[in-house]
VMD Tcl script that builds the backbone (N, CA, C; Angstrom):
set m [mol new atoms 432]
animate dup $m
set s [atomselect $m all]
$s set {name element resname resid chain x y z} {
  {N N MET 1 A 79.672 213.813 -88.199}
  {CA C MET 1 A 78.231 213.983 -88.106}
  {C C MET 1 A 77.587 212.605 -88.031}
  {N N ALA 2 A 76.853 212.348 -86.966}
  {CA C ALA 2 A 76.147 211.082 -86.786}
  {C C ALA 2 A 74.662 211.301 -87.036}
  {N N THR 3 A 74.043 210.342 -87.709}
  {CA C THR 3 A 72.619 210.434 -87.998}
  {C C THR 3 A 71.933 209.127 -87.642}
  {N N VAL 4 A 70.794 209.231 -86.969}
  {CA C VAL 4 A 69.932 208.085 -86.692}
  {C C VAL 4 A 68.660 208.330 -87.484}
  {N N GLU 5 A 68.220 207.330 -88.235}
  {CA C GLU 5 A 66.994 207.476 -89.017}
  {C C GLU 5 A 65.939 206.499 -88.538}
  {N N LEU 6 A 64.722 207.001 -88.408}
  {CA C LEU 6 A 63.565 206.181 -88.053}
  {C C LEU 6 A 62.556 206.279 -89.177}
  {N N ARG 7 A 61.888 205.187 -89.422}
  {CA C ARG 7 A 60.736 205.179 -90.324}
  {C C ARG 7 A 59.671 204.363 -89.627}
  {N N PHE 8 A 58.469 204.922 -89.570}
  {CA C PHE 8 A 57.401 204.167 -88.924}
  {C C PHE 8 A 56.091 204.337 -89.674}
  {N N SER 9 A 55.256 203.311 -89.581}
  {CA C SER 9 A 53.934 203.360 -90.203}
  {C C SER 9 A 53.172 204.542 -89.625}
  {N N ALA 10 A 52.382 205.173 -90.460}
  {CA C ALA 10 A 51.649 206.372 -90.047}
  {C C ALA 10 A 50.485 205.999 -89.132}
  {N N LEU 11 A 50.854 205.545 -87.937}
  {CA C LEU 11 A 49.873 205.176 -86.918}
  {C C LEU 11 A 50.217 205.926 -85.629}
  {N N PRO 12 A 49.211 206.453 -84.943}
  {CA C PRO 12 A 49.465 207.242 -83.733}
  {C C PRO 12 A 50.258 206.493 -82.659}
  {N N GLU 13 A 50.101 205.187 -82.565}
  {CA C GLU 13 A 50.789 204.442 -81.511}
  {C C GLU 13 A 52.307 204.429 -81.672}
  {N N HIS 14 A 52.817 204.781 -82.850}
  {CA C HIS 14 A 54.262 204.800 -83.067}
  {C C HIS 14 A 54.903 206.142 -82.688}
  {N N VAL 15 A 54.090 207.154 -82.465}
  {CA C VAL 15 A 54.614 208.490 -82.139}
  {C C VAL 15 A 55.371 208.459 -80.811}
  {N N ARG 16 A 54.858 207.724 -79.839}
  {CA C ARG 16 A 55.517 207.648 -78.530}
  {C C ARG 16 A 56.930 207.084 -78.668}
  {N N THR 17 A 57.086 206.065 -79.485}
  {CA C THR 17 A 58.406 205.483 -79.700}
  {C C THR 17 A 59.358 206.508 -80.305}
  {N N ALA 18 A 58.878 207.256 -81.286}
  {CA C ALA 18 A 59.713 208.287 -81.917}
  {C C ALA 18 A 60.148 209.334 -80.891}
  {N N ARG 19 A 59.228 209.726 -80.000}
  {CA C ARG 19 A 59.565 210.699 -78.952}
  {C C ARG 19 A 60.655 210.172 -78.025}
  {N N LEU 20 A 60.516 208.919 -77.606}
  {CA C LEU 20 A 61.486 208.331 -76.686}
  {C C LEU 20 A 62.872 208.211 -77.324}
  {N N VAL 21 A 62.905 207.769 -78.585}
  {CA C VAL 21 A 64.186 207.640 -79.288}
  {C C VAL 21 A 64.820 209.019 -79.473}
  {N N ALA 22 A 64.020 210.002 -79.854}
  {CA C ALA 22 A 64.540 211.362 -80.065}
  {C C ALA 22 A 65.145 211.914 -78.781}
  {N N ALA 23 A 64.475 211.723 -77.650}
  {CA C ALA 23 A 64.998 212.227 -76.378}
  {C C ALA 23 A 66.301 211.521 -76.001}
  {N N ALA 24 A 66.371 210.223 -76.215}
  {CA C ALA 24 A 67.585 209.472 -75.882}
  {C C ALA 24 A 68.766 209.920 -76.741}
  {N N VAL 25 A 68.535 210.090 -78.036}
  {CA C VAL 25 A 69.613 210.512 -78.932}
  {C C VAL 25 A 70.005 211.960 -78.642}
  {N N ALA 26 A 69.032 212.812 -78.329}
  {CA C ALA 26 A 69.321 214.210 -77.990}
  {C C ALA 26 A 70.189 214.286 -76.735}
  {N N ARG 27 A 69.858 213.480 -75.747}
  {CA C ARG 27 A 70.652 213.461 -74.508}
  {C C ARG 27 A 72.089 213.054 -74.813}
  {N N ARG 28 A 72.256 212.003 -75.588}
  {CA C ARG 28 A 73.590 211.515 -75.944}
  {C C ARG 28 A 74.355 212.555 -76.762}
  {N N ALA 29 A 73.644 213.334 -77.574}
  {CA C ALA 29 A 74.281 214.345 -78.422}
  {C C ALA 29 A 74.731 215.571 -77.635}
  {N N GLY 30 A 74.235 215.734 -76.403}
  {CA C GLY 30 A 74.652 216.870 -75.589}
  {C C GLY 30 A 73.623 217.978 -75.456}
  {N N VAL 31 A 72.370 217.695 -75.806}
  {CA C VAL 31 A 71.315 218.686 -75.599}
  {C C VAL 31 A 71.100 218.819 -74.091}
  {N N ASP 32 A 70.962 220.034 -73.616}
  {CA C ASP 32 A 70.791 220.311 -72.191}
  {C C ASP 32 A 69.599 219.531 -71.629}
  {N N GLU 33 A 69.791 218.943 -70.455}
  {CA C GLU 33 A 68.732 218.159 -69.786}
  {C C GLU 33 A 67.446 218.965 -69.615}
  {N N ALA 34 A 67.571 220.258 -69.352}
  {CA C ALA 34 A 66.403 221.111 -69.123}
  {C C ALA 34 A 65.544 221.265 -70.378}
  {N N VAL 35 A 66.101 220.951 -71.535}
  {CA C VAL 35 A 65.402 221.139 -72.809}
  {C C VAL 35 A 64.809 219.824 -73.333}
  {N N LEU 36 A 65.157 218.700 -72.725}
  {CA C LEU 36 A 64.725 217.400 -73.256}
  {C C LEU 36 A 63.205 217.236 -73.300}
  {N N ASP 37 A 62.484 217.810 -72.332}
  {CA C ASP 37 A 61.019 217.741 -72.390}
  {C C ASP 37 A 60.491 218.474 -73.619}
  {N N GLU 38 A 61.107 219.600 -73.947}
  {CA C GLU 38 A 60.695 220.342 -75.140}
  {C C GLU 38 A 60.989 219.538 -76.408}
  {N N VAL 39 A 62.122 218.848 -76.422}
  {CA C VAL 39 A 62.462 217.990 -77.560}
  {C C VAL 39 A 61.382 216.916 -77.729}
  {N N ARG 40 A 61.041 216.250 -76.625}
  {CA C ARG 40 A 60.014 215.197 -76.675}
  {C C ARG 40 A 58.684 215.745 -77.186}
  {N N LEU 41 A 58.270 216.877 -76.629}
  {CA C LEU 41 A 56.984 217.457 -77.029}
  {C C LEU 41 A 56.985 217.894 -78.494}
  {N N ALA 42 A 58.054 218.539 -78.920}
  {CA C ALA 42 A 58.134 219.020 -80.306}
  {C C ALA 42 A 58.142 217.854 -81.291}
  {N N VAL 43 A 58.908 216.817 -80.987}
  {CA C VAL 43 A 58.943 215.643 -81.866}
  {C C VAL 43 A 57.576 214.963 -81.881}
  {N N GLY 44 A 56.954 214.867 -80.720}
  {CA C GLY 44 A 55.611 214.271 -80.663}
  {C C GLY 44 A 54.618 215.042 -81.512}
  {N N GLU 45 A 54.675 216.351 -81.429}
  {CA C GLU 45 A 53.758 217.191 -82.214}
  {C C GLU 45 A 54.030 217.052 -83.712}
  {N N ALA 46 A 55.310 217.086 -84.096}
  {CA C ALA 46 A 55.664 216.971 -85.520}
  {C C ALA 46 A 55.283 215.597 -86.077}
  {N N CYS 47 A 55.517 214.553 -85.301}
  {CA C CYS 47 A 55.174 213.200 -85.762}
  {C C CYS 47 A 53.662 213.001 -85.818}
  {N N THR 48 A 52.950 213.522 -84.821}
  {CA C THR 48 A 51.483 213.428 -84.826}
  {C C THR 48 A 50.920 214.150 -86.040}
  {N N ARG 49 A 51.479 215.295 -86.351}
  {CA C ARG 49 A 51.067 216.062 -87.535}
  {C C ARG 49 A 51.309 215.252 -88.804}
  {N N ALA 50 A 52.490 214.650 -88.927}
  {CA C ALA 50 A 52.809 213.851 -90.115}
  {C C ALA 50 A 51.885 212.640 -90.242}
  {N N VAL 51 A 51.624 211.974 -89.122}
  {CA C VAL 51 A 50.708 210.824 -89.129}
  {C C VAL 51 A 49.329 211.276 -89.598}
  {N N GLY 52 A 48.843 212.387 -89.060}
  {CA C GLY 52 A 47.530 212.899 -89.452}
  {C C GLY 52 A 47.458 213.255 -90.931}
  {N N LEU 53 A 48.518 213.855 -91.456}
  {CA C LEU 53 A 48.545 214.207 -92.874}
  {C C LEU 53 A 48.514 212.952 -93.738}
  {N N HIS 54 A 49.285 211.939 -93.362}
  {CA C HIS 54 A 49.294 210.688 -94.119}
  {C C HIS 54 A 47.917 210.033 -94.088}
  {N N GLN 55 A 47.327 209.973 -92.906}
  {CA C GLN 55 A 46.022 209.327 -92.778}
  {C C GLN 55 A 44.930 210.086 -93.510}
  {N N SER 56 A 45.003 211.409 -93.522}
  {CA C SER 56 A 43.939 212.202 -94.145}
  {C C SER 56 A 43.886 212.035 -95.660}
  {N N VAL 57 A 45.017 211.697 -96.285}
  {CA C VAL 57 A 45.015 211.513 -97.738}
  {C C VAL 57 A 45.292 210.067 -98.144}
  {N N GLY 58 A 45.318 209.153 -97.160}
  {CA C GLY 58 A 45.451 207.727 -97.458}
  {C C GLY 58 A 46.830 207.286 -97.922}
  {N N ILE 59 A 47.870 207.936 -97.446}
  {CA C ILE 59 A 49.237 207.562 -97.827}
  {C C ILE 59 A 49.706 206.428 -96.926}
  {N N THR 60 A 50.231 205.371 -97.534}
  {CA C THR 60 A 50.715 204.230 -96.753}
  {C C THR 60 A 52.217 204.278 -96.510}
  {N N ALA 61 A 52.908 205.222 -97.106}
  {CA C ALA 61 A 54.356 205.359 -96.912}
  {C C ALA 61 A 54.641 205.712 -95.457}
  {N N PRO 62 A 55.811 205.312 -94.956}
  {CA C PRO 62 A 56.133 205.617 -93.560}
  {C C PRO 62 A 56.478 207.090 -93.336}
  {N N VAL 63 A 56.307 207.514 -92.092}
  {CA C VAL 63 A 56.772 208.825 -91.653}
  {C C VAL 63 A 58.268 208.677 -91.418}
  {N N LYS 64 A 59.043 209.686 -91.790}
  {CA C LYS 64 A 60.498 209.619 -91.668}
  {C C LYS 64 A 60.991 210.614 -90.621}
  {N N VAL 65 A 61.880 210.148 -89.763}
  {CA C VAL 65 A 62.478 210.999 -88.739}
  {C C VAL 65 A 63.990 210.817 -88.814}
  {N N ALA 66 A 64.714 211.918 -88.937}
  {CA C ALA 66 A 66.178 211.882 -88.934}
  {C C ALA 66 A 66.671 212.669 -87.727}
  {N N LEU 67 A 67.535 212.049 -86.939}
  {CA C LEU 67 A 68.124 212.665 -85.759}
  {C C LEU 67 A 69.590 212.903 -86.092}
  {N N ILE 68 A 69.976 214.170 -86.209}
  {CA C ILE 68 A 71.287 214.522 -86.769}
  {C C ILE 68 A 72.141 215.240 -85.727}
  {N N GLU 69 A 73.263 214.626 -85.395}
  {CA C GLU 69 A 74.205 215.227 -84.450}
  {C C GLU 69 A 75.313 215.888 -85.246}
  {N N GLU 70 A 75.419 217.214 -85.098}
  {CA C GLU 70 A 76.452 217.979 -85.781}
  {C C GLU 70 A 77.282 218.699 -84.731}
  {N N GLU 71 A 78.331 219.353 -85.181}
  {CA C GLU 71 A 79.158 220.099 -84.243}
  {C C GLU 71 A 78.351 221.260 -83.665}
  {N N LYS 72 A 78.207 221.262 -82.365}
  {CA C LYS 72 A 77.538 222.317 -81.606}
  {C C LYS 72 A 76.035 222.401 -81.795}
  {N N GLN 73 A 75.416 221.437 -82.507}
  {CA C GLN 73 A 73.962 221.451 -82.628}
  {C C GLN 73 A 73.421 220.061 -82.896}
  {N N PHE 74 A 72.143 219.901 -82.554}
  {CA C PHE 74 A 71.429 218.649 -82.771}
  {C C PHE 74 A 70.143 219.000 -83.499}
  {N N SER 75 A 69.867 218.306 -84.595}
  {CA C SER 75 A 68.679 218.594 -85.391}
  {C C SER 75 A 67.815 217.355 -85.531}
  {N N ILE 76 A 66.524 217.592 -85.627}
  {CA C ILE 76 A 65.561 216.521 -85.891}
  {C C ILE 76 A 64.737 216.956 -87.081}
  {N N GLU 77 A 64.664 216.079 -88.078}
  {CA C GLU 77 A 63.839 216.330 -89.257}
  {C C GLU 77 A 62.716 215.315 -89.283}
  {N N VAL 78 A 61.489 215.803 -89.374}
  {CA C VAL 78 A 60.321 214.935 -89.490}
  {C C VAL 78 A 59.722 215.198 -90.868}
  {N N GLY 79 A 59.675 214.135 -91.681}
  {CA C GLY 79 A 59.188 214.274 -93.049}
  {C C GLY 79 A 57.941 213.457 -93.303}
  {N N ASP 80 A 57.089 213.994 -94.133}
  {CA C ASP 80 A 55.881 213.277 -94.559}
  {C C ASP 80 A 55.817 213.320 -96.081}
  {N N GLU 81 A 54.936 212.526 -96.646}
  {CA C GLU 81 A 54.787 212.494 -98.103}
  {C C GLU 81 A 53.418 212.985 -98.556}
  {N N ALA 82 A 52.755 213.760 -97.715}
  {CA C ALA 82 A 51.440 214.301 -98.059}
  {C C ALA 82 A 51.608 215.505 -98.982}
  {N N PRO 83 A 51.132 215.406 -100.215}
  {CA C PRO 83 A 51.288 216.527 -101.149}
  {C C PRO 83 A 50.413 217.712 -100.748}
  {N N ARG 84 A 50.998 218.905 -100.806}
  {CA C ARG 84 A 50.243 220.113 -100.469}
  {C C ARG 84 A 51.063 221.346 -100.828}
  {N N ALA 85 A 50.402 222.477 -100.711}
  {CA C ALA 85 A 51.074 223.759 -100.929}
  {C C ALA 85 A 51.799 224.128 -99.638}
  {N N VAL 86 A 52.501 225.217 -99.670}
  {CA C VAL 86 A 53.227 225.704 -98.499}
  {C C VAL 86 A 52.234 225.959 -97.371}
  {N N PRO 87 A 52.577 225.623 -96.099}
  {CA C PRO 87 A 51.653 225.884 -94.991}
  {C C PRO 87 A 51.169 227.328 -94.995}
  {N N GLY 88 A 49.880 227.489 -94.720}
  {CA C GLY 88 A 49.294 228.824 -94.734}
  {C C GLY 88 A 48.515 229.055 -96.015}
  {N N GLU 89 A 49.011 228.552 -97.137}
  {CA C GLU 89 A 48.298 228.678 -98.411}
  {C C GLU 89 A 47.228 227.610 -98.530}
  {N N ARG 90 A 47.396 226.523 -97.808}
  {CA C ARG 90 A 46.473 225.401 -97.879}
  {C C ARG 90 A 45.067 225.800 -97.454}
  {N N ALA 91 A 44.962 226.626 -96.433}
  {CA C ALA 91 A 43.654 227.015 -95.915}
  {C C ALA 91 A 42.846 227.771 -96.955}
  {N N SER 92 A 43.492 228.619 -97.724}
  {CA C SER 92 A 42.761 229.396 -98.709}
  {C C SER 92 A 42.382 228.557 -99.920}
  {N N ALA 93 A 43.135 227.496 -100.197}
  {CA C ALA 93 A 42.857 226.661 -101.354}
  {C C ALA 93 A 41.792 225.615 -101.049}
  {N N ALA 94 A 41.632 225.259 -99.789}
  {CA C ALA 94 A 40.693 224.205 -99.421}
  {C C ALA 94 A 39.375 224.823 -98.986}
  {N N GLY 95 A 38.341 224.040 -99.099}
  {CA C GLY 95 A 37.040 224.492 -98.646}
  {C C GLY 95 A 36.448 223.469 -97.712}
  {N N GLY 96 A 35.433 223.827 -96.974}
  {CA C GLY 96 A 34.750 222.883 -96.095}
  {C C GLY 96 A 35.672 222.306 -95.047}
  {N N ASP 97 A 35.738 220.947 -94.995}
  {CA C ASP 97 A 36.545 220.266 -93.989}
  {C C ASP 97 A 38.026 220.570 -94.140}
  {N N GLY 98 A 38.469 220.899 -95.340}
  {CA C GLY 98 A 39.876 221.216 -95.556}
  {C C GLY 98 A 40.334 222.394 -94.718}
  {N N GLU 99 A 39.433 223.332 -94.465}
  {CA C GLU 99 A 39.791 224.484 -93.652}
  {C C GLU 99 A 40.050 224.080 -92.215}
  {N N VAL 100 A 39.267 223.129 -91.695}
  {CA C VAL 100 A 39.496 222.656 -90.336}
  {C C VAL 100 A 40.858 221.976 -90.267}
  {N N ASP 101 A 41.192 221.135 -91.252}
  {CA C ASP 101 A 42.481 220.465 -91.291}
  {C C ASP 101 A 43.611 221.486 -91.353}
  {N N ALA 102 A 43.436 222.527 -92.154}
  {CA C ALA 102 A 44.463 223.559 -92.274}
  {C C ALA 102 A 44.634 224.298 -90.953}
  {N N GLU 103 A 43.538 224.558 -90.252}
  {CA C GLU 103 A 43.637 225.223 -88.954}
  {C C GLU 103 A 44.371 224.344 -87.950}
  {N N GLU 104 A 44.071 223.047 -87.940}
  {CA C GLU 104 A 44.770 222.120 -87.048}
  {C C GLU 104 A 46.242 222.055 -87.402}
  {N N ASP 105 A 46.547 222.068 -88.699}
  {CA C ASP 105 A 47.925 222.036 -89.168}
  {C C ASP 105 A 48.672 223.271 -88.679}
  {N N GLU 106 A 48.070 224.436 -88.833}
  {CA C GLU 106 A 48.692 225.677 -88.389}
  {C C GLU 106 A 48.867 225.691 -86.869}
  {N N MET 107 A 47.903 225.130 -86.141}
  {CA C MET 107 A 48.002 225.067 -84.683}
  {C C MET 107 A 49.183 224.189 -84.277}
  {N N GLY 108 A 49.336 223.050 -84.945}
  {CA C GLY 108 A 50.474 222.162 -84.662}
  {C C GLY 108 A 51.800 222.858 -84.912}
  {N N LEU 109 A 51.886 223.594 -86.011}
  {CA C LEU 109 A 53.115 224.338 -86.307}
  {C C LEU 109 A 53.369 225.430 -85.275}
  {N N ALA 110 A 52.298 226.058 -84.790}
  {CA C ALA 110 A 52.452 227.096 -83.766}
  {C C ALA 110 A 52.976 226.497 -82.464}
  {N N VAL 111 A 52.501 225.319 -82.102}
  {CA C VAL 111 A 52.976 224.647 -80.888}
  {C C VAL 111 A 54.458 224.329 -81.029}
  {N N ILE 112 A 54.842 223.789 -82.179}
  {CA C ILE 112 A 56.251 223.459 -82.417}
  {C C ILE 112 A 57.112 224.718 -82.341}
  {N N SER 113 A 56.662 225.788 -82.969}
  {CA C SER 113 A 57.413 227.051 -82.947}
  {C C SER 113 A 57.548 227.604 -81.539}
  {N N GLY 114 A 56.562 227.350 -80.698}
  {CA C GLY 114 A 56.636 227.799 -79.312}
  {C C GLY 114 A 57.624 226.989 -78.481}
  {N N LEU 115 A 57.866 225.750 -78.893}
  {CA C LEU 115 A 58.778 224.868 -78.158}
  {C C LEU 115 A 60.222 224.964 -78.624}
  {N N VAL 116 A 60.409 225.294 -79.896}
  {CA C VAL 116 A 61.738 225.252 -80.500}
  {C C VAL 116 A 62.068 226.619 -81.085}
  {N N ASP 117 A 63.239 227.150 -80.742}
  {CA C ASP 117 A 63.644 228.459 -81.250}
  {C C ASP 117 A 64.019 228.422 -82.726}
  {N N ASP 118 A 64.635 227.333 -83.165}
  {CA C ASP 118 A 65.133 227.229 -84.540}
  {C C ASP 118 A 64.339 226.163 -85.292}
  {N N VAL 119 A 63.321 226.599 -86.037}
  {CA C VAL 119 A 62.444 225.680 -86.780}
  {C C VAL 119 A 62.372 226.129 -88.232}
  {N N GLU 120 A 62.484 225.162 -89.138}
  {CA C GLU 120 A 62.293 225.421 -90.568}
  {C C GLU 120 A 61.203 224.475 -91.057}
  {N N VAL 121 A 60.226 225.019 -91.777}
  {CA C VAL 121 A 59.136 224.215 -92.315}
  {C C VAL 121 A 59.110 224.393 -93.820}
  {N N SER 122 A 59.080 223.264 -94.523}
  {CA C SER 122 A 58.954 223.331 -95.975}
  {C C SER 122 A 57.924 222.295 -96.419}
  {N N ALA 123 A 57.235 222.591 -97.502}
  {CA C ALA 123 A 56.230 221.677 -98.032}
  {C C ALA 123 A 56.040 221.960 -99.514}
  {N N ASP 124 A 55.779 220.899 -100.256}
  {CA C ASP 124 A 55.488 221.039 -101.680}
  {C C ASP 124 A 54.624 219.863 -102.123}
  {N N GLU 125 A 54.534 219.655 -103.414}
  {CA C GLU 125 A 53.675 218.587 -103.933}
  {C C GLU 125 A 54.187 217.189 -103.594}
  {N N HIS 126 A 55.410 217.077 -103.077}
  {CA C HIS 126 A 55.985 215.771 -102.731}
  {C C HIS 126 A 55.919 215.479 -101.232}
  {N N GLY 127 A 55.522 216.451 -100.430}
  {CA C GLY 127 A 55.445 216.250 -98.990}
  {C C GLY 127 A 56.030 217.414 -98.232}
  {N N GLY 128 A 56.206 217.209 -96.936}
  {CA C GLY 128 A 56.703 218.287 -96.097}
  {C C GLY 128 A 57.832 217.841 -95.201}
  {N N LEU 129 A 58.526 218.813 -94.651}
  {CA C LEU 129 A 59.649 218.552 -93.756}
  {C C LEU 129 A 59.671 219.634 -92.683}
  {N N ILE 130 A 59.792 219.195 -91.435}
  {CA C ILE 130 A 60.000 220.114 -90.321}
  {C C ILE 130 A 61.383 219.816 -89.778}
  {N N ARG 131 A 62.236 220.828 -89.743}
  {CA C ARG 131 A 63.591 220.682 -89.197}
  {C C ARG 131 A 63.681 221.541 -87.936}
  {N N MET 132 A 63.987 220.892 -86.818}
  {CA C MET 132 A 64.099 221.560 -85.525}
  {C C MET 132 A 65.541 221.401 -85.050}
  {N N THR 133 A 66.120 222.473 -84.535}
  {CA C THR 133 A 67.527 222.441 -84.132}
  {C C THR 133 A 67.706 223.016 -82.733}
  {N N TRP 134 A 68.556 222.342 -81.949}
  {CA C TRP 134 A 68.897 222.761 -80.595}
  {C C TRP 134 A 70.410 222.833 -80.468}
  {N N PRO 135 A 70.923 223.763 -79.647}
  {CA C PRO 135 A 72.369 223.799 -79.404}
  {C C PRO 135 A 72.776 222.636 -78.504}
  {N N THR 136 A 74.027 222.220 -78.616}
  {CA C THR 136 A 74.552 221.172 -77.749}
  {C C THR 136 A 75.763 221.714 -77.006}
  {N N THR 137 A 76.069 221.072 -75.917}
  {CA C THR 137 A 77.278 221.398 -75.185}
  {C C THR 137 A 78.197 220.194 -75.234}
  {N N PRO 138 A 79.473 220.433 -75.434}
  {CA C PRO 138 A 80.394 219.296 -75.498}
  {C C PRO 138 A 80.441 218.599 -74.143}
  {N N PRO 139 A 80.723 217.290 -74.135}
  {CA C PRO 139 A 80.805 216.585 -72.864}
  {C C PRO 139 A 81.930 217.156 -72.007}
  {N N ALA 140 A 81.696 217.186 -70.723}
  {CA C ALA 140 A 82.696 217.727 -69.803}
  {C C ALA 140 A 83.910 216.800 -69.765}
  {N N THR 141 A 85.068 217.400 -69.770}
  {CA C THR 141 A 86.292 216.594 -69.699}
  {C C THR 141 A 86.714 216.502 -68.240}
  {N N VAL 142 A 87.169 215.351 -67.883}
  {CA C VAL 142 A 87.605 215.114 -66.505}
  {C C VAL 142 A 89.108 215.345 -66.430}
  {N N LEU 143 A 89.506 216.231 -65.547}
  {CA C LEU 143 A 90.925 216.512 -65.357}
  {C C LEU 143 A 91.467 215.586 -64.283}
  {N N SER 144 A 92.609 214.987 -64.556}
  {CA C SER 144 A 93.172 214.101 -63.545}
  {C C SER 144 A 94.397 214.676 -62.899}
}
mol reanalyze $m
mol bondsrecalc $m
mol representation Tube
mol addrep $m
């Protein structure tokens, strides 16, 4: 199992770099070429969401991205340190502007779910994690 880890300051300009690295590692791991645009978009959405969460509560800790190559699958985990309740419960607990943030958060998760078949989202008082997984195909062997 090979893992590449990225950490970047919670600034929007770093999201593009995370997308490019994720696509390159996904390609090397054996993710189908036809799916690489979805990988880029999903990682961009997850990282943008994490950056927004960090900025909204003034967290200076970096956003964390883990690119994990396993047998027959490739996973990307995007983690943030923004404390909150489980997604969906946040909207009912917040009032005023918090509801708009919760709606944007839910919209971002809906976009990710539309791009990736296998998504796990977790969040608690220590932060959140989005884990996205794609199948891989082994490299073709050349017969001589």
